[in-house]
N, C-alpha and C positions, 0 to 999 in steps of 0.2 A: 778159020776164015769167016765162017758164019757168025761166030760169037763176036768178033770184032765189029761186023756190020751192025748187029743188034745194039751193041754198046754205043756206037756212034749215033744211032737213031734215038736211043734213050737220052743221050746227052743233048741232042738237038731239041727234043721235046722239053727237057728241063729248062734249056735256055729260053725257049719260046714262052714257057710259063712264067719264068722270072721276068722276061721283057714285058709280058702282058700285065703281070702284077705291078711292075714299076710304072707302067703306063696308066693303070687304074688308080694308083695311090694318090696322085695330085687331085684327081676328081673327087675321091673320098674325102680328102683333107679340105678341099674347097667346099664340099657339101656340109661338113661339120662347121666350118667357119660361117657359112651362110645361115645355118640354124642358130648359131650362137649370137648372131647380130640381127635378130628379128626386130622389126620396127616397134617402137614404144607406143602403148595405147594412150590416146588422149580423149578425155570425156568432154563432150559439149555441154555447157551450162549457161545459165543466164545470171548475170551479176550486175550490181549497181552499188553506188555509194549510199550510205544511210541518209535518209531525209531528216531535216530539222524543222519542226513546226509544232503547232498546238495539237494536243491529244487530250481527249476527255474520257473519263471512266464511264463505262456503261453498266448500270446495275439492272439486271434482268429478273423476270419472274412471271409466273402465270397468275391470272386474276379472273374474276367474274364481274361483269358489268351490273351495276345496281343504279336505281334512280336517285336523283338528288332529293326528291320529296315523294312521299307515298301516303295515301290515305285509304284505309280499309274501313268502309262505312258499315257499321253494325248497329242495328236498332237496340234500344234499351227495353223494348217490349216485344212480346211474341204476338204476332198478328198476321193474317193473310196479306199478301201483296195486292194492293188495289191497282197500281199502275206503275210501269216503268216508263220513264221519259227519255232514256238513252239506250243505245245498243253498245256492245263491245266494239272498241275502236273509235268511239265518238270523242271529239274534242270538247271539253267542258271548261267553264270558267268558275272561279271561286264564288260561292253563294248560289250557284245554279241548282234548281230542284231536280233531283235524279229519281227519287222513288217516293211513293205515298203508300201507306198501309191502311187497312180497314180500321177505323177508330170512331165509330158512331157512339159507342158507350162512353168513350173518353170525352167526346164533344158534349154529351149530356151532363157528365159530371162537371165539366168546366162551366157549363151554363148554370147549373145548380149552385156551384161555389160562387159564381159571379153574383147571383141573387143574394146569397148570404152576406157577401162582402158589401153589397150596396146597402142592405138593411143595417149592418153594423156601422157603416159610415154615417147614415142618417141618425142613428142613435147617438153617435159621438157628437155630431153637430148639435143635436137637441140638448144633450147633457152639458156641453161646454158653453153653448150660446143661449140657452133658455132655462133649463132646470136649475143649474147652479146659480145664476144671477137672481132668479126668482126666490130661491131659498134665502139667499143673502139679503135681498130687499125686504122680505118678510121679517127676518130676524132683526134688521135695523129698525123697522117700524114698531115691532114689539118692544124693542129697547127704548125707543123714543116715547112710546105710550107709558111704559113703566116709569120712566124718568119724570114725565109730567105728573103722574099720579103721586110719585114720591115727593115732588116739590109741593104739590097741593097739600098733602098730609103734613108736611113740615110747617107750612104757613098756618094751618089749622091749629097745630100744637102750639105754635108761638102765640097765636091769638088767645087761645084758651088759657095759657099760662098767665097772661096779663089779667084776663077776666077773673081767674081763680084768685090771683093775688088781691084784686079789688073786692073779692067776695061776691062777684056777680053770678058765678056759676058754682055748682058743687064740685067736689074733687072727682066724682064719678065721671063727669063729662071729660075732664082732663085725662083721666086714665083711658077712656075709650079712644080719644084722639091719639094718644101715644101708642096704643095697641095697633091702630090703623096705620100709623107711621112705620112701625116695625114690619108689618105685613108688606107695605109698599116697598120698603127697603129690600126685603127678601125677594120680591118679584123683580125688582130692578137688577139685583145681583144675578138672579137666574137668567134673565134675558140677556144680560151683558155677556155672561159666560157662553150662552148659546150662540150669540153672534160671533164671538171669538172662535168658537168651535167650527161654525159654518165657514168662516173666513180662512181658517188655517188647516182644518182637518177634513171636513166634509167635502169642501171644494176639491182638494187634492185627491181624496179617495175616489170621488165620483169621476174626476177627470181621468185618473189612472185606470179605473175600471172600464170606462168607455174606450180608452186607448188600447187596453188589453184585448177587449172584444174585437176592436177594429183590426188590430194586428193579426189576431188569430184568423179572422175571416179572410184577411188579405193573403196570409200565408197559404191557406187551403185553396184559395182561388189561383194563386200563382203556381202552386203545385199541380193543380188540375190543368192549367194552361201548358205547363211544361210537359206533362204527360201527353197532352194532345200534340205538342210540337214534336215529340219523339216519333210520331207517325209520318213525319216528312223529313226525308234525308237530303241534305244539300252538300255539295262538294266544298270542302274547305280550301282547296287549292286549284290552280289552273293545271290542266293535264289531259291525259287520255284515259278512257275507260279500258282497263286491261282484263277485267274479270266481272262476270255477272252470272252467277251460278243458278239463279232461280228464274221462274217465269211468273207472270201475273196469275194470281189465284193460289199459288203455293204459299205455305206458311213460313214466314221468316222467324227464326228463333232468336231470342234475345242474346246478344253477345256474338252472334255468328255473322260475318261479313256477307252482305248481299251485293255490294258494288265495290270494286277496287279502282282507285284513280291514281295514276302515276304521272309525275312531271318528268317527261323524257327529253325536254329541251336540252338538258345537260345530264350526262351520266357519270358515274364514279366507278373506276376500276379499283377494287380493293385487293391488295397484295400483302403477303407477309414476308418480310425480309429480315436478314440477320442484323443483330445490333451493330456490328462493325460497319455494315453498309449504310445504315441510317444515321450513324454519328456524323457523317460528312454531308448529309442532305439538309435541305432547308425548304420552307414553303416557297413555291413559285418555280422550283427547278423544272426544266423542260423535260418532256417525256414523249416517247412515241409508242403508240398502241397498234399492234398488228392484229387485225381482225380476220378470221377465216372467211374467205369469199371476196375479200376486198384486195385490189391490186396494190394500193398505196396505203402506208400506215397513217394513222390519225394522230394529229398533234394534241398534246395534253400538257397539264402542269400539275405538280404536286400541290394538293389542297389541304392535306392533313397528315401529320406524323404523330402517331399515338404517343402520349407521354408515358405510357406503361407498356411493359412487355406482356405477351400472352403467357399465362402461368403454365400452360401445358407444353408449348413448343419453345418458349423463351424468345420468340421472334417479335418483331414490331410491325403493327399494321400501318400501312401507308395507303392513302387515297390519292388517286390521280383523276382529276376532273377533265372531261373532254366535252366539247360542244357537240350537239346533235340536232341542229335546227331542221334538217330534212327528214329526221326519223329513220335513217338507214341503220343506225345501231340499235340493237335490241337488248332489252333487259334480260339478264341471265346468260348472255353469250360468254363463252370462254375465250379469253384474249391473252396475248403475250405482251408484256411491258418491257420497255427499255428506257430507263431513267438516266439522264445525264448527271454524273457525279462530279468529282473534283476534276479540274482542268489544269494541265501543265502547259504553259505557253511555248517554251522552247525545248522540246523534247527530241532526243535522238531516236529515230524510228527505223525499224526494218520490217519487211513483210513477215507475217506470222509463219508462213511456210518455210522461212529461212532457219527457224529454230530446229536444232537437232539435239540428241542426247550428248551430255558432256563426257569427258574421259571416264571410263569405267562406270558409265551411266550415272555419274554424280552431277546433279544440276543440269543446266542447259548450256548450249554452245551454239556458235554459228561457224560456217565454213567460209574462210576468207581467202581470196586469191592473193598469193604471195608474189614477190618480185621474181621468183624462180619459176613461175608458171604453174605452180602446184597449189592444191587446196590445203589449207591448214585450219585445224580446229581451234577455236578460241572460246574459252568459257566466258559467259556473260551473266550479269545480273539484270533482271527485267523488272519493270514497274507495271504500268497500266497495260493490260493485254486485251485486245479486241479480236474480232474474228479475222480481220484482214491485215492488221498491223499490231506491233508491240513496241512499247517503250524500252529502250536499252539504257540502264543506269550506268553500267561500267563494263569494260572488257574490250571494246572497240572504239575507234574514233571516226570522225566524219569523213576521213580520207580513205578508209579501208574499202576494198571492193568485196562486198558481201554476196555470196552465192545464195540466191533466193529461189531458184528453180533448178532442181536436180541435185541439191545438196544432200538429200536423204540417200544413204547407201554409199556415199563416197568416203573412202578411207583417207586418213591424214597422209598427205604427200602425193596423192594422185594427181597426175598431170591433167590439166583442164584447159579447154578452149572456150572462150567466151563468145556467145552469140550476141553481138552488140545490139542493144535495143535503144540506146540513147547516146547522146553526144559525149557523156561522161564515161562510157564503157571503155574498159582497158583492152587493147588488142591482144590477140593470142601471141604466144612466144613464137618468134621467127617471122611474124607479120610486120609489115611497115605501118607506122602510124599515119 
């Protein structure tokens, strides 16, 4: 009897367990189904259609500012500094006296040379205007006298010949007259040659000698004056005194600058760029110069493109000239250049941050919002690339919705939701337009 009661109780317990298991089974099944149907993850991004407009290439580089013109005044003589007329930072004009050196000995040498030159000039005047004419005049008078004597002796000989023929005089008298005629002829010939020599040779030789002495004296005098002039240094340009290493009384060495003047009204930023970049550049291209300590960049323009490459780096030196009327820019400052290169008028553009790595890290791509509400990776070819935007040559069209914020790290096919930022933004899947 007891065994039957225990069996009944066991059966009741088994039934209760089965009932309880059956009651819990729907809940377990429901829990599994709920886990299998978890909500799909949607990533919030920003997207917009590509813009179409002008884009210009920016060629950048670091440069050092240099003056347009510079003059380092160095004396040609070694002498103590007598006086400085300017201080560092002074504005000077072309031709203005800046420094004088001690030059008492040079002044004495110049005065002595001047006296020699004056004496040589007087000798030249005397030779050309008095001595040579007098010698010529005397030779002409001697020739005239010899001719008169020759004519007289000829008439005497003619007269004595007639008398001799008539027997009025002996032959000895005729011979004497003929001998006197020969002597008169010889004197005439000599004086005639002397006159010709004076006119053609002596005058030219005397004149050349006097001219040579005068030129020599003049050269020594001008050399002495030039040496004296080296003691006074004047600025060859308009500018600002940037260096003055000596003080009055110190000795200035020949060839060593004592004053440096720079024209800082305009400065030049010299930069070395690649040959490929400079091939598309031209004189006058616009540029911006970023200067440390200045909030806004300074406008400039390309003023020189070197016709030859640097033999060491094979780069091309380019000068960008910028105005500096207020003197805020300083020579020697390190600056950053941005030169406007080629320009594409109607270029398809996307933000630079929209670029991602292509499939298998080959090339570049962008993430495009598809009609299925998912992001899809599209390979693209790019052209001009700036810091904030990039030109797209191929791969997308102007109607594509390009994800530009949040594209990094999104896998192809990820569901996305667009945070609309403009009127052209496409609404998220399931939202009304």
